[in-house]
N, C-alpha and C positions, 0 to 999 in steps of 0.2 A: 657374520649373517649368508649365508644362505638366499639362493634367487627363491625358495620360497619364502622365508623368510619374510623379504622383502614387500611379496605378494600380498602375505596377511596381513603386515602392518599398513600397506596401502589401504584395504579393505575396511580395515579397521579405522581408520581416519578417514575416509569416506561418507562411515557408516554415521560416526558425529558428527561431520558436516550437514549430512542430511538431515539428521534430530536438531542441530543446531536452525538450521535452517524454518523448518515447519515450527518450530517454536517461534521464531521470528515472525512470524506470517498469523498465527493463533494470537500473536500478542500484538500486532498489527491492527487484527479483526476486532478484538478485544476492546482496545481502543477506540474502536471506530464504532463497534454499537452502543459505544454510551452517549457515542454523539449524531442518534439518528435521529432524526428533523431538527436539527439544529443549520443554521447557517455556515455557508465552507468555501473557500476559494480552493480552486483551482488551476494548477500548472502543468499542462502535460505534454512534454516531447512531440510531438508525434512525426519525426525524423524530416528530414531535407529542412534543416533549418524552419521548419514548422512551429512553431509555441500556442496552445490552444490556453487561453489564459479567461475564465470565466467565474463569479460565482453563483453558486445554489443550493441549493439543502443537499446534504443526505438522506436520499429516502430511505432506504432500507440497506440491509446486513444478509448476504448468501454465506453459505459456506467457502466459494472461491470467490464468489462476486462482491462488490456492495455495487449502487445506484444515485448517482446525483442526477437531479433534477435544476434544469435551468430554464428558469422565469424570464426573461429579458422580451423583451419587443421585438419582432421577428424572427425570437430563437426559442421556441419552447420544443424542449427535447430532454431525453432522459441518455444518460451516458454511463457506461460499464466500467471499469477496472477491475483487476485482480489485485489481492493483496501485494501480490508478485513484483507489479508495478506501481507500489511504495516501496516494497524492499529497496528494486533495485534505482529507486530515484527516478523512473520516468515521468512517477507524476507526482508532482509537490502539492499536500493538500494543507490547508490552514482552519481551522475553527472558528467563529466568531463564537462567544458565548458572554454572559452577565461576567465573568471573572477574568475577562481578557480573551484574549489571539493564544490560539494551542496550535502550537506545531505535532503531523502526523506523519514522521519519519522511520526509515528505519532504524535510524541514530538515538532513536528514545527508548527503542527497543532492548539497547545493548547497554 
C-alpha cells in the first residue's frame, strides 16, 4: 500500500466514525424525547472530583441540548446538557416512570 492509499483509508475510517457518532447522538436524543415531563435522576461529573447528583424533571429537548428542571428547597434551577455529555458518560441519567427505572446511556444505543 502506498502512502496515498493509507491516507484515503484513514479518511474513510474517520467518516464512518463520524456517522456512527451522529447516529448515537440522534438515538440518545430520541430516547430522551420520549421521556419529556418525567422524573429523572441526574449524575454529572463537574471535574476535580466534583459530582452533581440531583432529581428533577426532563423539561424539554432541543436539537443540541436538553433541559432538566431541579425543584428542591433552596435549589430551583434549570440545567442544560448536550447529548454528547451522555455519549461520553459525563452525565448519567436514570428515568423514573411507571415501568420502572430506565437508564439512558451510550451503551443503550449500541
